[in-house]
All heavy atoms as a GROMACS GRO file, in nm:
protein
  610
    1MET      N    1   0.545  -0.907   1.080
    1MET     CA    2   0.439  -0.915   0.992
    1MET      C    3   0.462  -0.833   0.865
    1MET      O    4   0.533  -0.728   0.879
    1MET     CB    5   0.313  -0.866   1.061
    1MET     CG    6   0.185  -0.886   0.977
    1MET     SD    7   0.032  -0.867   1.063
    1MET     CE    8   0.020  -1.023   1.140
    2SER      N    9   0.420  -0.870   0.751
    2SER     CA   10   0.447  -0.801   0.632
    2SER      C   11   0.365  -0.671   0.615
    2SER      O   12   0.242  -0.668   0.662
    2SER     CB   13   0.430  -0.888   0.510
    2SER     OG   14   0.296  -0.888   0.464
    3LEU      N   15   0.413  -0.571   0.549
    3LEU     CA   16   0.341  -0.446   0.531
    3LEU      C   17   0.222  -0.474   0.437
    3LEU      O   18   0.115  -0.413   0.452
    3LEU     CB   19   0.432  -0.344   0.465
    3LEU     CG   20   0.536  -0.289   0.555
    3LEU    CD1   21   0.636  -0.206   0.473
    3LEU    CD2   22   0.475  -0.203   0.664
    4LEU      N   23   0.233  -0.566   0.342
    4LEU     CA   24   0.119  -0.593   0.257
    4LEU      C   25   0.005  -0.665   0.338
    4LEU      O   26  -0.111  -0.636   0.322
    4LEU     CB   27   0.162  -0.684   0.143
    4LEU     CG   28   0.078  -0.693   0.020
    4LEU    CD1   29   0.042  -0.558  -0.034
    4LEU    CD2   30   0.145  -0.774  -0.089
    5ALA      N   31   0.037  -0.757   0.427
    5ALA     CA   32  -0.063  -0.831   0.511
    5ALA      C   33  -0.130  -0.726   0.601
    5ALA      O   34  -0.255  -0.738   0.621
    5ALA     CB   35   0.007  -0.942   0.589
    6VAL      N   36  -0.055  -0.637   0.666
    6VAL     CA   37  -0.114  -0.537   0.761
    6VAL      C   38  -0.215  -0.444   0.684
    6VAL      O   39  -0.307  -0.402   0.740
    6VAL     CB   40  -0.002  -0.459   0.822
    6VAL    CG1   41  -0.057  -0.333   0.896
    6VAL    CG2   42   0.082  -0.545   0.915
    7ASN      N   43  -0.188  -0.426   0.554
    7ASN     CA   44  -0.273  -0.332   0.480
    7ASN      C   45  -0.354  -0.402   0.370
    7ASN      O   46  -0.381  -0.346   0.263
    7ASN     CB   47  -0.182  -0.224   0.412
    7ASN     CG   48  -0.120  -0.136   0.515
    7ASN    OD1   49  -0.184  -0.051   0.570
    7ASN    ND2   50   0.011  -0.152   0.537
    8GLN      N   51  -0.407  -0.515   0.405
    8GLN     CA   52  -0.491  -0.590   0.305
    8GLN      C   53  -0.626  -0.528   0.294
    8GLN      O   54  -0.694  -0.555   0.192
    8GLN     CB   55  -0.496  -0.737   0.340
    8GLN     CG   56  -0.562  -0.766   0.472
    8GLN     CD   57  -0.548  -0.918   0.500
    8GLN    OE1   58  -0.576  -0.998   0.413
    8GLN    NE2   59  -0.503  -0.951   0.625
    9VAL      N   60  -0.666  -0.441   0.384
    9VAL     CA   61  -0.793  -0.360   0.369
    9VAL      C   62  -0.743  -0.215   0.410
    9VAL      O   63  -0.687  -0.190   0.513
    9VAL     CB   64  -0.905  -0.408   0.471
    9VAL    CG1   65  -1.022  -0.312   0.465
    9VAL    CG2   66  -0.940  -0.551   0.438
   10VAL      N   67  -0.778  -0.123   0.322
   10VAL     CA   68  -0.738   0.021   0.341
   10VAL      C   69  -0.857   0.106   0.332
   10VAL      O   70  -0.964   0.067   0.282
   10VAL     CB   71  -0.629   0.061   0.234
   10VAL    CG1   72  -0.504  -0.025   0.246
   10VAL    CG2   73  -0.688   0.053   0.096
   11PRO      N   74  -0.850   0.238   0.379
   11PRO     CA   75  -0.959   0.332   0.365
   11PRO      C   76  -1.004   0.353   0.222
   11PRO      O   77  -0.920   0.346   0.128
   11PRO     CB   78  -0.906   0.460   0.430
   11PRO     CG   79  -0.787   0.415   0.512
   11PRO     CD   80  -0.730   0.293   0.445
   12LEU      N   81  -1.132   0.381   0.202
   12LEU     CA   82  -1.180   0.405   0.065
   12LEU      C   83  -1.106   0.513  -0.014
   12LEU      O   84  -1.095   0.505  -0.135
   12LEU     CB   85  -1.328   0.434   0.072
   12LEU     CG   86  -1.425   0.327   0.104
   12LEU    CD1   87  -1.566   0.386   0.107
   12LEU    CD2   88  -1.419   0.210   0.004
   13GLU      N   89  -1.064   0.614   0.056
   13GLU     CA   90  -0.994   0.727  -0.007
   13GLU      C   91  -0.850   0.701  -0.038
   13GLU      O   92  -0.778   0.778  -0.098
   13GLU     CB   93  -1.005   0.854   0.074
   13GLU     CG   94  -0.941   0.850   0.214
   13GLU     CD   95  -1.030   0.789   0.323
   13GLU    OE1   96  -1.143   0.752   0.297
   13GLU    OE2   97  -0.980   0.786   0.433
   14GLY      N   98  -0.796   0.585   0.008
   14GLY     CA   99  -0.657   0.551  -0.020
   14GLY      C  100  -0.571   0.564   0.109
   14GLY      O  101  -0.625   0.579   0.215
   15LEU      N  102  -0.442   0.552   0.089
   15LEU     CA  103  -0.349   0.548   0.204
   15LEU      C  104  -0.211   0.592   0.158
   15LEU      O  105  -0.170   0.564   0.047
   15LEU     CB  106  -0.341   0.399   0.258
   15LEU     CG  107  -0.250   0.365   0.368
   15LEU    CD1  108  -0.312   0.423   0.498
   15LEU    CD2  109  -0.232   0.220   0.373
   16SER      N  110  -0.141   0.660   0.251
   16SER     CA  111  -0.004   0.699   0.219
   16SER      C  112   0.067   0.696   0.354
   16SER      O  113   0.040   0.784   0.445
   16SER     CB  114   0.004   0.831   0.159
   16SER     OG  115   0.138   0.872   0.141
   17GLU      N  116   0.159   0.603   0.382
   17GLU     CA  117   0.229   0.600   0.508
   17GLU      C  118   0.377   0.565   0.479
   17GLU      O  119   0.414   0.501   0.378
   17GLU     CB  120   0.179   0.484   0.598
   17GLU     CG  121   0.038   0.508   0.640
   17GLU     CD  122  -0.017   0.402   0.735
   17GLU    OE1  123   0.048   0.288   0.742
   17GLU    OE2  124  -0.117   0.423   0.796
   18THR      N  125   0.467   0.613   0.562
   18THR     CA  126   0.612   0.583   0.557
   18THR      C  127   0.664   0.557   0.701
   18THR      O  128   0.597   0.590   0.795
   18THR     CB  129   0.688   0.704   0.499
   18THR    OG1  130   0.674   0.817   0.586
   18THR    CG2  131   0.642   0.737   0.355
   19GLY      N  132   0.781   0.492   0.701
   19GLY     CA  133   0.842   0.465   0.830
   19GLY      C  134   0.980   0.403   0.816
   19GLY      O  135   1.026   0.388   0.702
   20GLU      N  136   1.038   0.372   0.924
   20GLU     CA  137   1.172   0.316   0.927
   20GLU      C  138   1.171   0.206   1.037
   20GLU      O  139   1.118   0.222   1.146
   20GLU     CB  140   1.274   0.418   0.952
   20GLU     CG  141   1.416   0.375   0.932
   20GLU     CD  142   1.513   0.495   0.929
   20GLU    OE1  143   1.478   0.599   0.875
   20GLU    OE2  144   1.626   0.472   0.987
   21THR      N  145   1.245   0.100   1.008
   21THR     CA  146   1.259  -0.007   1.108
   21THR      C  147   1.402  -0.013   1.161
   21THR      O  148   1.489   0.058   1.109
   21THR     CB  149   1.229  -0.146   1.042
   21THR    OG1  150   1.333  -0.174   0.946
   21THR    CG2  151   1.094  -0.151   0.975
   22GLU      N  152   1.419  -0.101   1.259
   22GLU     CA  153   1.555  -0.123   1.302
   22GLU      C  154   1.636  -0.172   1.191
   22GLU      O  155   1.590  -0.239   1.106
   22GLU     CB  156   1.556  -0.219   1.423
   22GLU     CG  157   1.490  -0.167   1.546
   22GLU     CD  158   1.503  -0.272   1.660
   22GLU    OE1  159   1.598  -0.347   1.669
   22GLU    OE2  160   1.405  -0.267   1.738
   23GLY      N  161   1.762  -0.138   1.187
   23GLY     CA  162   1.852  -0.177   1.075
   23GLY      C  163   1.838  -0.081   0.961
   23GLY      O  164   1.898  -0.105   0.850
   24ASP      N  165   1.771   0.037   0.981
   24ASP     CA  166   1.771   0.140   0.876
   24ASP      C  167   1.698   0.099   0.750
   24ASP      O  168   1.737   0.141   0.643
   24ASP     CB  169   1.904   0.200   0.850
   24ASP     CG  170   1.968   0.268   0.966
   24ASP    OD1  171   1.887   0.332   1.042
   24ASP    OD2  172   2.084   0.255   0.990
   25PHE      N  173   1.594   0.013   0.760
   25PHE     CA  174   1.505  -0.016   0.645
   25PHE      C  175   1.403   0.084   0.642
   25PHE      O  176   1.326   0.114   0.739
   25PHE     CB  177   1.445  -0.161   0.662
   25PHE     CG  178   1.548  -0.266   0.646
   25PHE    CD1  179   1.617  -0.320   0.753
   25PHE    CD2  180   1.574  -0.320   0.519
   25PHE    CE1  181   1.705  -0.424   0.741
   25PHE    CE2  182   1.660  -0.428   0.506
   25PHE     CZ  183   1.733  -0.475   0.616
   26ARG      N  184   1.389   0.157   0.525
   26ARG     CA  185   1.287   0.264   0.513
   26ARG      C  186   1.176   0.205   0.424
   26ARG      O  187   1.198   0.145   0.325
   26ARG     CB  188   1.347   0.385   0.441
   26ARG     CG  189   1.457   0.450   0.524
   26ARG     CD  190   1.543   0.551   0.451
   26ARG     NE  191   1.590   0.514   0.321
   26ARG     CZ  192   1.694   0.435   0.296
   26ARG    NH1  193   1.768   0.376   0.398
   26ARG    NH2  194   1.738   0.414   0.175
   27TRP      N  195   1.055   0.224   0.468
   27TRP     CA  196   0.939   0.168   0.394
   27TRP      C  197   0.833   0.275   0.363
   27TRP      O  198   0.827   0.377   0.421
   27TRP     CB  199   0.871   0.050   0.470
   27TRP     CG  200   0.823   0.086   0.608
   27TRP    CD1  201   0.898   0.074   0.727
   27TRP    CD2  202   0.700   0.143   0.642
   27TRP    NE1  203   0.820   0.120   0.836
   27TRP    CE2  204   0.698   0.158   0.783
   27TRP    CE3  205   0.586   0.178   0.574
   27TRP    CZ2  206   0.584   0.213   0.850
   27TRP    CZ3  207   0.477   0.227   0.639
   27TRP    CH2  208   0.477   0.247   0.780
   28GLU      N  209   0.757   0.240   0.256
   28GLU     CA  210   0.653   0.331   0.209
   28GLU      C  211   0.536   0.241   0.159
   28GLU      O  212   0.560   0.146   0.095
   28GLU     CB  213   0.707   0.418   0.097
   28GLU     CG  214   0.606   0.507   0.034
   28GLU     CD  215   0.665   0.591  -0.075
   28GLU    OE1  216   0.771   0.553  -0.135
   28GLU    OE2  217   0.608   0.693  -0.107
   29VAL      N  218   0.416   0.280   0.204
   29VAL     CA  219   0.298   0.212   0.156
   29VAL      C  220   0.207   0.316   0.098
   29VAL      O  221   0.171   0.417   0.164
   29VAL     CB  222   0.225   0.138   0.271
   29VAL    CG1  223   0.092   0.073   0.222
   29VAL    CG2  224   0.311   0.034   0.334
   30ARG      N  225   0.160   0.295  -0.028
   30ARG     CA  226   0.063   0.386  -0.089
   30ARG      C  227  -0.048   0.302  -0.154
   30ARG      O  228  -0.016   0.204  -0.223
   30ARG     CB  229   0.136   0.468  -0.201
   30ARG     CG  230   0.238   0.558  -0.147
   30ARG     CD  231   0.270   0.677  -0.243
   30ARG     NE  232   0.381   0.754  -0.198
   30ARG     CZ  233   0.371   0.842  -0.103
   30ARG    NH1  234   0.261   0.867  -0.032
   30ARG    NH2  235   0.480   0.913  -0.068
   31ALA      N  236  -0.173   0.342  -0.132
   31ALA     CA  237  -0.286   0.283  -0.192
   31ALA      C  238  -0.372   0.392  -0.255
   31ALA      O  239  -0.387   0.503  -0.199
   31ALA     CB  240  -0.364   0.200  -0.095
   32GLU      N  241  -0.430   0.362  -0.373
   32GLU     CA  242  -0.522   0.454  -0.439
   32GLU      C  243  -0.633   0.379  -0.499
   32GLU      O  244  -0.615   0.266  -0.546
   32GLU     CB  245  -0.447   0.542  -0.536
   32GLU     CG  246  -0.380   0.466  -0.644
   32GLU     CD  247  -0.305   0.556  -0.740
   32GLU    OE1  248  -0.251   0.662  -0.696
   32GLU    OE2  249  -0.291   0.520  -0.856
   33PRO      N  250  -0.754   0.442  -0.507
   33PRO     CA  251  -0.870   0.373  -0.564
   33PRO      C  252  -0.839   0.343  -0.712
   33PRO      O  253  -0.785   0.421  -0.787
   33PRO     CB  254  -0.979   0.472  -0.555
   33PRO     CG  255  -0.940   0.563  -0.441
   33PRO     CD  256  -0.793   0.568  -0.449
   34ILE      N  257  -0.888   0.227  -0.756
   34ILE     CA  258  -0.877   0.187  -0.896
   34ILE      C  259  -1.010   0.238  -0.973
   34ILE      O  260  -1.117   0.208  -0.924
   34ILE     CB  261  -0.871   0.033  -0.913
   34ILE    CG1  262  -0.736  -0.013  -0.849
   34ILE    CG2  263  -0.880  -0.008  -1.061
   34ILE    CD1  264  -0.727  -0.166  -0.847
   35PRO      N  265  -0.993   0.313  -1.076
   35PRO     CA  266  -1.116   0.355  -1.149
   35PRO      C  267  -1.190   0.234  -1.204
   35PRO      O  268  -1.124   0.142  -1.256
   35PRO     CB  269  -1.062   0.438  -1.266
   35PRO     CG  270  -0.912   0.472  -1.229
   35PRO     CD  271  -0.867   0.364  -1.136
   36LEU      N  272  -1.318   0.235  -1.185
   36LEU     CA  273  -1.403   0.123  -1.218
   36LEU      C  274  -1.501   0.160  -1.326
   36LEU      O  275  -1.545   0.271  -1.340
   36LEU     CB  276  -1.481   0.077  -1.101
   36LEU     CG  277  -1.396   0.031  -0.977
   36LEU    CD1  278  -1.490   0.002  -0.858
   36LEU    CD2  279  -1.317  -0.092  -1.010
   37ALA      N  280  -1.532   0.058  -1.408
   37ALA     CA  281  -1.639   0.079  -1.513
   37ALA      C  282  -1.767   0.095  -1.441
   37ALA      O  283  -1.792   0.034  -1.342
   37ALA     CB  284  -1.639  -0.037  -1.608
   38ASP      N  285  -1.855   0.174  -1.502
   38ASP     CA  286  -1.990   0.202  -1.446
   38ASP      C  287  -2.074   0.080  -1.426
   38ASP      O  288  -2.153   0.070  -1.335
   38ASP     CB  289  -2.068   0.306  -1.527
   38ASP     CG  290  -2.004   0.443  -1.524
   38ASP    OD1  291  -1.936   0.474  -1.418
   38ASP    OD2  292  -2.023   0.525  -1.621
   39GLU      N  293  -2.053  -0.021  -1.510
   39GLU     CA  294  -2.148  -0.139  -1.502
   39GLU      C  295  -2.105  -0.239  -1.390
   39GLU      O  296  -2.172  -0.335  -1.364
   39GLU     CB  297  -2.150  -0.216  -1.638
   39GLU     CG  298  -2.021  -0.268  -1.687
   39GLU     CD  299  -1.943  -0.169  -1.770
   39GLU    OE1  300  -1.981  -0.055  -1.783
   39GLU    OE2  301  -1.829  -0.209  -1.817
   40LEU      N  302  -1.989  -0.217  -1.324
   40LEU     CA  303  -1.949  -0.307  -1.214
   40LEU      C  304  -2.030  -0.275  -1.088
   40LEU      O  305  -2.053  -0.159  -1.056
   40LEU     CB  306  -1.800  -0.289  -1.179
   40LEU     CG  307  -1.706  -0.340  -1.294
   40LEU    CD1  308  -1.560  -0.312  -1.259
   40LEU    CD2  309  -1.730  -0.491  -1.313
   41PRO      N  310  -2.064  -0.377  -1.013
   41PRO     CA  311  -2.141  -0.360  -0.893
   41PRO      C  312  -2.058  -0.321  -0.771
   41PRO      O  313  -2.087  -0.367  -0.654
   41PRO     CB  314  -2.214  -0.494  -0.871
   41PRO     CG  315  -2.113  -0.590  -0.923
   41PRO     CD  316  -2.040  -0.518  -1.042
   42LEU      N  317  -1.956  -0.237  -0.787
   42LEU     CA  318  -1.864  -0.198  -0.674
   42LEU      C  319  -1.876  -0.047  -0.665
   42LEU      O  320  -1.883   0.027  -0.766
   42LEU     CB  321  -1.723  -0.240  -0.705
   42LEU     CG  322  -1.699  -0.391  -0.713
   42LEU    CD1  323  -1.558  -0.418  -0.767
   42LEU    CD2  324  -1.720  -0.456  -0.584
   43SER      N  325  -1.857  -0.002  -0.544
   43SER     CA  326  -1.852   0.142  -0.517
   43SER      C  327  -1.709   0.190  -0.535
   43SER      O  328  -1.613   0.112  -0.525
   43SER     CB  329  -1.896   0.170  -0.374
   43SER     OG  330  -2.023   0.132  -0.355
   44GLU      N  331  -1.694   0.320  -0.559
   44GLU     CA  332  -1.563   0.381  -0.574
   44GLU      C  333  -1.478   0.359  -0.450
   44GLU      O  334  -1.524   0.375  -0.339
   44GLU     CB  335  -1.578   0.536  -0.594
   44GLU     CG  336  -1.448   0.610  -0.617
   44GLU     CD  337  -1.387   0.584  -0.754
   44GLU    OE1  338  -1.458   0.549  -0.846
   44GLU    OE2  339  -1.263   0.597  -0.761
   45GLY      N  340  -1.357   0.311  -0.475
   45GLY     CA  341  -1.265   0.283  -0.362
   45GLY      C  342  -1.269   0.148  -0.309
   45GLY      O  343  -1.187   0.111  -0.229
   46GLN      N  344  -1.358   0.061  -0.356
   46GLN     CA  345  -1.370  -0.079  -0.297
   46GLN      C  346  -1.253  -0.156  -0.349
   46GLN      O  347  -1.216  -0.265  -0.280
   46GLN     CB  348  -1.499  -0.142  -0.327
   46GLN     CG  349  -1.618  -0.094  -0.236
   46GLN     CD  350  -1.741  -0.166  -0.263
   46GLN    OE1  351  -1.796  -0.176  -0.366
   46GLN    NE2  352  -1.783  -0.235  -0.152
   47LEU      N  353  -1.192  -0.126  -0.460
   47LEU     CA  354  -1.071  -0.188  -0.509
   47LEU      C  355  -0.960  -0.084  -0.508
   47LEU      O  356  -0.974   0.024  -0.556
   47LEU     CB  357  -1.085  -0.248  -0.644
   47LEU     CG  358  -1.173  -0.372  -0.664
   47LEU    CD1  359  -1.179  -0.410  -0.809
   47LEU    CD2  360  -1.126  -0.487  -0.577
   48GLN      N  361  -0.844  -0.121  -0.444
   48GLN     CA  362  -0.735  -0.027  -0.430
   48GLN      C  363  -0.608  -0.086  -0.491
   48GLN      O  364  -0.579  -0.205  -0.462
   48GLN     CB  365  -0.706   0.003  -0.282
   48GLN     CG  366  -0.827   0.067  -0.214
   48GLN     CD  367  -0.823   0.212  -0.211
   48GLN    OE1  368  -0.722   0.275  -0.227
   48GLN    NE2  369  -0.939   0.271  -0.205
   49ARG      N  370  -0.529  -0.010  -0.567
   49ARG     CA  371  -0.399  -0.051  -0.614
   49ARG      C  372  -0.308  -0.011  -0.497
   49ARG      O  373  -0.302   0.102  -0.455
   49ARG     CB  374  -0.365   0.028  -0.738
   49ARG     CG  375  -0.225  -0.008  -0.793
   49ARG     CD  376  -0.198   0.061  -0.922
   49ARG     NE  377  -0.282   0.012  -1.028
   49ARG     CZ  378  -0.385   0.082  -1.087
   49ARG    NH1  379  -0.406   0.205  -1.055
   49ARG    NH2  380  -0.459   0.028  -1.182
   50ILE      N  381  -0.227  -0.109  -0.448
   50ILE     CA  382  -0.137  -0.080  -0.339
   50ILE      C  383   0.011  -0.108  -0.382
   50ILE      O  384   0.036  -0.202  -0.458
   50ILE     CB  385  -0.168  -0.165  -0.210
   50ILE    CG1  386  -0.093  -0.117  -0.087
   50ILE    CG2  387  -0.157  -0.312  -0.241
   50ILE    CD1  388  -0.138  -0.175   0.041
   51SER      N  389   0.101  -0.019  -0.338
   51SER     CA  390   0.242  -0.034  -0.366
   51SER      C  391   0.314  -0.025  -0.236
   51SER      O  392   0.290   0.056  -0.154
   51SER     CB  393   0.291   0.079  -0.453
   51SER     OG  394   0.224   0.076  -0.581
   52VAL      N  395   0.404  -0.122  -0.212
   52VAL     CA  396   0.484  -0.128  -0.092
   52VAL      C  397   0.631  -0.130  -0.139
   52VAL      O  398   0.670  -0.207  -0.226
   52VAL     CB  399   0.455  -0.261  -0.011
   52VAL    CG1  400   0.551  -0.267   0.112
   52VAL    CG2  401   0.313  -0.265   0.036
   53ALA      N  402   0.707  -0.036  -0.088
   53ALA     CA  403   0.847  -0.025  -0.117
   53ALA      C  404   0.934  -0.028   0.008
   53ALA      O  405   0.899   0.040   0.107
   53ALA     CB  406   0.877   0.106  -0.196
   54VAL      N  407   1.043  -0.102   0.007
   54VAL     CA  408   1.136  -0.104   0.116
   54VAL      C  409   1.272  -0.076   0.055
   54VAL      O  410   1.315  -0.132  -0.043
   54VAL     CB  411   1.137  -0.240   0.186
   54VAL    CG1  412   1.239  -0.245   0.301
   54VAL    CG2  413   1.001  -0.279   0.240
   55ARG      N  414   1.350   0.021   0.122
   55ARG     CA  415   1.480   0.064   0.074
   55ARG      C  416   1.581   0.053   0.189
   55ARG      O  417   1.545   0.076   0.303
   55ARG     CB  418   1.471   0.209   0.018
   55ARG     CG  419   1.389   0.220  -0.106
   55ARG     CD  420   1.380   0.366  -0.153
   55ARG     NE  421   1.309   0.374  -0.274
   55ARG     CZ  422   1.176   0.356  -0.298
   55ARG    NH1  423   1.104   0.328  -0.193
   55ARG    NH2  424   1.127   0.366  -0.414
   56TRP      N  425   1.701   0.021   0.152
   56TRP     CA  426   1.808   0.016   0.254
   56TRP      C  427   1.942   0.029   0.186
   56TRP      O  428   1.959   0.014   0.065
   56TRP     CB  429   1.801  -0.125   0.334
   56TRP     CG  430   1.838  -0.241   0.244
   56TRP    CD1  431   1.958  -0.300   0.238
   56TRP    CD2  432   1.748  -0.313   0.159
   56TRP    NE1  433   1.952  -0.407   0.150
   56TRP    CE2  434   1.826  -0.416   0.100
   56TRP    CE3  435   1.616  -0.299   0.125
   56TRP    CZ2  436   1.764  -0.503   0.013
   56TRP    CZ3  437   1.559  -0.388   0.034
   56TRP    CH2  438   1.640  -0.492  -0.022
   57SER      N  439   2.048   0.063   0.268
   57SER     CA  440   2.182   0.080   0.216
   57SER      C  441   2.263  -0.053   0.242
   57SER      O  442   2.250  -0.115   0.346
   57SER     CB  443   2.251   0.189   0.287
   57SER     OG  444   2.190   0.311   0.253
   58ASP      N  445   2.331  -0.092   0.139
   58ASP     CA  446   2.420  -0.212   0.148
   58ASP      C  447   2.560  -0.167   0.108
   58ASP      O  448   2.594  -0.161  -0.004
   58ASP     CB  449   2.367  -0.317   0.044
   58ASP     CG  450   2.446  -0.443   0.049
   58ASP    OD1  451   2.533  -0.463   0.142
   58ASP    OD2  452   2.424  -0.525  -0.044
   59GLY      N  453   2.630  -0.118   0.209
   59GLY     CA  454   2.757  -0.058   0.186
   59GLY      C  455   2.741   0.072   0.116
   59GLY      O  456   2.666   0.159   0.168
   60ASP      N  457   2.795   0.089   0.001
   60ASP     CA  458   2.781   0.214  -0.080
   60ASP      C  459   2.671   0.207  -0.185
   60ASP      O  460   2.649   0.290  -0.264
   60ASP     CB  461   2.913   0.260  -0.142
   60ASP     CG  462   2.968   0.156  -0.239
   60ASP    OD1  463   2.920   0.041  -0.236
   60ASP    OD2  464   3.056   0.186  -0.314
   61ARG      N  465   2.593   0.092  -0.183
   61ARG     CA  466   2.484   0.076  -0.275
   61ARG      C  467   2.350   0.088  -0.209
   61ARG      O  468   2.331   0.049  -0.099
   61ARG     CB  469   2.497  -0.065  -0.338
   61ARG     CG  470   2.623  -0.077  -0.418
   61ARG     CD  471   2.629  -0.209  -0.486
   61ARG     NE  472   2.535  -0.207  -0.593
   61ARG     CZ  473   2.517  -0.308  -0.675
   61ARG    NH1  474   2.570  -0.427  -0.654
   61ARG    NH2  475   2.431  -0.303  -0.774
   62GLU      N  476   2.255   0.147  -0.279
   62GLU     CA  477   2.117   0.157  -0.234
   62GLU      C  478   2.036   0.043  -0.291
   62GLU      O  479   2.045   0.016  -0.413
   62GLU     CB  480   2.063   0.292  -0.281
   62GLU     CG  481   1.925   0.324  -0.228
   62GLU     CD  482   1.912   0.358  -0.080
   62GLU    OE1  483   2.020   0.393  -0.023
   62GLU    OE2  484   1.806   0.359  -0.028
   63ARG      N  485   1.967  -0.032  -0.207
   63ARG     CA  486   1.888  -0.144  -0.252
   63ARG      C  487   1.737  -0.113  -0.231
   63ARG      O  488   1.700  -0.031  -0.143
   63ARG     CB  489   1.923  -0.265  -0.169
   63ARG     CG  490   2.066  -0.309  -0.174
   63ARG     CD  491   2.100  -0.372  -0.302
   63ARG     NE  492   2.234  -0.421  -0.301
   63ARG     CZ  493   2.287  -0.498  -0.391
   63ARG    NH1  494   2.218  -0.537  -0.491
   63ARG    NH2  495   2.417  -0.535  -0.379
   64ALA      N  496   1.652  -0.182  -0.310
   64ALA     CA  497   1.505  -0.156  -0.296
   64ALA      C  498   1.433  -0.282  -0.344
   64ALA      O  499   1.478  -0.350  -0.432
   64ALA     CB  500   1.464  -0.032  -0.376
   65VAL      N  501   1.320  -0.305  -0.278
   65VAL     CA  502   1.218  -0.404  -0.319
   65VAL      C  503   1.084  -0.337  -0.326
   65VAL      O  504   1.053  -0.258  -0.236
   65VAL     CB  505   1.215  -0.522  -0.219
   65VAL    CG1  506   1.104  -0.615  -0.258
   65VAL    CG2  507   1.347  -0.595  -0.216
   66GLU      N  508   1.017  -0.354  -0.439
   66GLU     CA  509   0.884  -0.294  -0.454
   66GLU      C  510   0.786  -0.403  -0.490
   66GLU      O  511   0.813  -0.483  -0.583
   66GLU     CB  512   0.892  -0.182  -0.558
   66GLU     CG  513   0.976  -0.066  -0.520
   66GLU     CD  514   0.965   0.054  -0.612
   66GLU    OE1  515   0.879   0.060  -0.690
   66GLU    OE2  516   1.074   0.122  -0.614
   67LEU      N  517   0.665  -0.394  -0.428
   67LEU     CA  518   0.561  -0.491  -0.453
   67LEU      C  519   0.433  -0.416  -0.489
   67LEU      O  520   0.403  -0.314  -0.424
   67LEU     CB  521   0.532  -0.584  -0.328
   67LEU     CG  522   0.650  -0.659  -0.273
   67LEU    CD1  523   0.615  -0.716  -0.138
   67LEU    CD2  524   0.690  -0.766  -0.370
   68ASP      N  525   0.355  -0.459  -0.588
   68ASP     CA  526   0.234  -0.402  -0.626
   68ASP      C  527   0.122  -0.513  -0.618
   68ASP      O  528   0.154  -0.627  -0.654
   68ASP     CB  529   0.239  -0.346  -0.769
   68ASP     CG  530   0.336  -0.228  -0.781
   68ASP    OD1  531   0.324  -0.137  -0.694
   68ASP    OD2  532   0.419  -0.228  -0.868
   69SER      N  533   0.006  -0.467  -0.569
   69SER     CA  534  -0.100  -0.566  -0.565
   69SER      C  535  -0.236  -0.489  -0.565
   69SER      O  536  -0.238  -0.370  -0.583
   69SER     CB  537  -0.089  -0.648  -0.436
   69SER     OG  538  -0.180  -0.757  -0.435
   70VAL      N  539  -0.345  -0.560  -0.545
   70VAL     CA  540  -0.476  -0.508  -0.530
   70VAL      C  541  -0.533  -0.552  -0.396
   70VAL      O  542  -0.527  -0.668  -0.361
   70VAL     CB  543  -0.570  -0.550  -0.646
   70VAL    CG1  544  -0.711  -0.501  -0.627
   70VAL    CG2  545  -0.510  -0.501  -0.778
   71VAL      N  546  -0.590  -0.457  -0.320
   71VAL     CA  547  -0.647  -0.483  -0.189
   71VAL      C  548  -0.791  -0.424  -0.186
   71VAL      O  549  -0.828  -0.349  -0.272
   71VAL     CB  550  -0.564  -0.438  -0.076
   71VAL    CG1  551  -0.428  -0.505  -0.073
   71VAL    CG2  552  -0.542  -0.286  -0.083
   72ALA      N  553  -0.863  -0.460  -0.082
   72ALA     CA  554  -0.999  -0.408  -0.055
   72ALA      C  555  -0.996  -0.271   0.005
   72ALA      O  556  -0.907  -0.243   0.091
   72ALA     CB  557  -1.072  -0.503   0.026
   73GLY      N  558  -1.086  -0.186  -0.029
   73GLY     CA  559  -1.108  -0.056   0.034
   73GLY      C  560  -1.236  -0.064   0.112
   73GLY      O  561  -1.334  -0.125   0.068
   74ARG      N  562  -1.234  -0.004   0.226
   74ARG     CA  563  -1.351  -0.011   0.315
   74ARG      C  564  -1.360   0.121   0.398
   74ARG      O  565  -1.257   0.173   0.435
   74ARG     CB  566  -1.336  -0.131   0.411
   74ARG     CG  567  -1.461  -0.161   0.490
   74ARG     CD  568  -1.454  -0.286   0.569
   74ARG     NE  569  -1.441  -0.403   0.478
   74ARG     CZ  570  -1.384  -0.511   0.509
   74ARG    NH1  571  -1.327  -0.530   0.629
   74ARG    NH2  572  -1.378  -0.610   0.422
   75GLU      N  573  -1.480   0.164   0.424
   75GLU     CA  574  -1.499   0.285   0.509
   75GLU      C  575  -1.443   0.253   0.646
   75GLU      O  576  -1.460   0.139   0.700
   75GLU     CB  577  -1.649   0.316   0.522
   75GLU     CG  578  -1.707   0.387   0.400
   75GLU     CD  579  -1.842   0.436   0.428
   75GLU    OE1  580  -1.865   0.497   0.532
   75GLU    OE2  581  -1.927   0.407   0.345
   76GLU      N  582  -1.376   0.349   0.702
   76GLU     CA  583  -1.321   0.334   0.839
   76GLU      C  584  -1.439   0.346   0.936
   76GLU      O  585  -1.523   0.433   0.928
   76GLU     CB  586  -1.215   0.439   0.867
   76GLU     CG  587  -1.092   0.422   0.782
   76GLU     CD  588  -0.982   0.510   0.832
   76GLU    OE1  589  -0.925   0.481   0.936
   76GLU    OE2  590  -0.959   0.607   0.760
   77ARG      N  591  -1.437   0.265   1.035
   77ARG     CA  592  -1.537   0.268   1.141
   77ARG      C  593  -1.499   0.369   1.249
   77ARG      O  594  -1.387   0.368   1.287
   77ARG     CB  595  -1.556   0.129   1.197
   77ARG     CG  596  -1.609   0.033   1.100
   77ARG     CD  597  -1.631  -0.103   1.156
   77ARG     NE  598  -1.663  -0.189   1.049
   77ARG     CZ  599  -1.734  -0.302   1.057
   77ARG    NH1  600  -1.776  -0.338   1.180
   77ARG    NH2  601  -1.760  -0.378   0.959
   78GLN      N  602  -1.592   0.439   1.294
   78GLN     CA  603  -1.567   0.536   1.401
   78GLN      C  604  -1.585   0.482   1.534
   78GLN      O  605  -1.657   0.396   1.564
   78GLN     CB  606  -1.670   0.657   1.381
   78GLN     CG  607  -1.661   0.724   1.250
   78GLN     CD  608  -1.536   0.802   1.225
   78GLN    OE1  609  -1.464   0.835   1.312
   78GLN    NE2  610  -1.511   0.830   1.101
   0.00000   0.00000   0.00000
């Protein structure tokens, strides 16, 4: 499953996670609230800018793919 799909809804305060998969792929997911104009009917954190980066070595070269999108922010349920 893709990192973007797994994080299509994030906590209102944002998100910062890293990890590594088999094959030595290193990934990072960061989300932060998008500042909103006062006249919008949304609460702070309901829209989040998300960045997903995956890095790996290809011989002696370092490779990377980075994706940016917008996702929903929601309060975490207890």
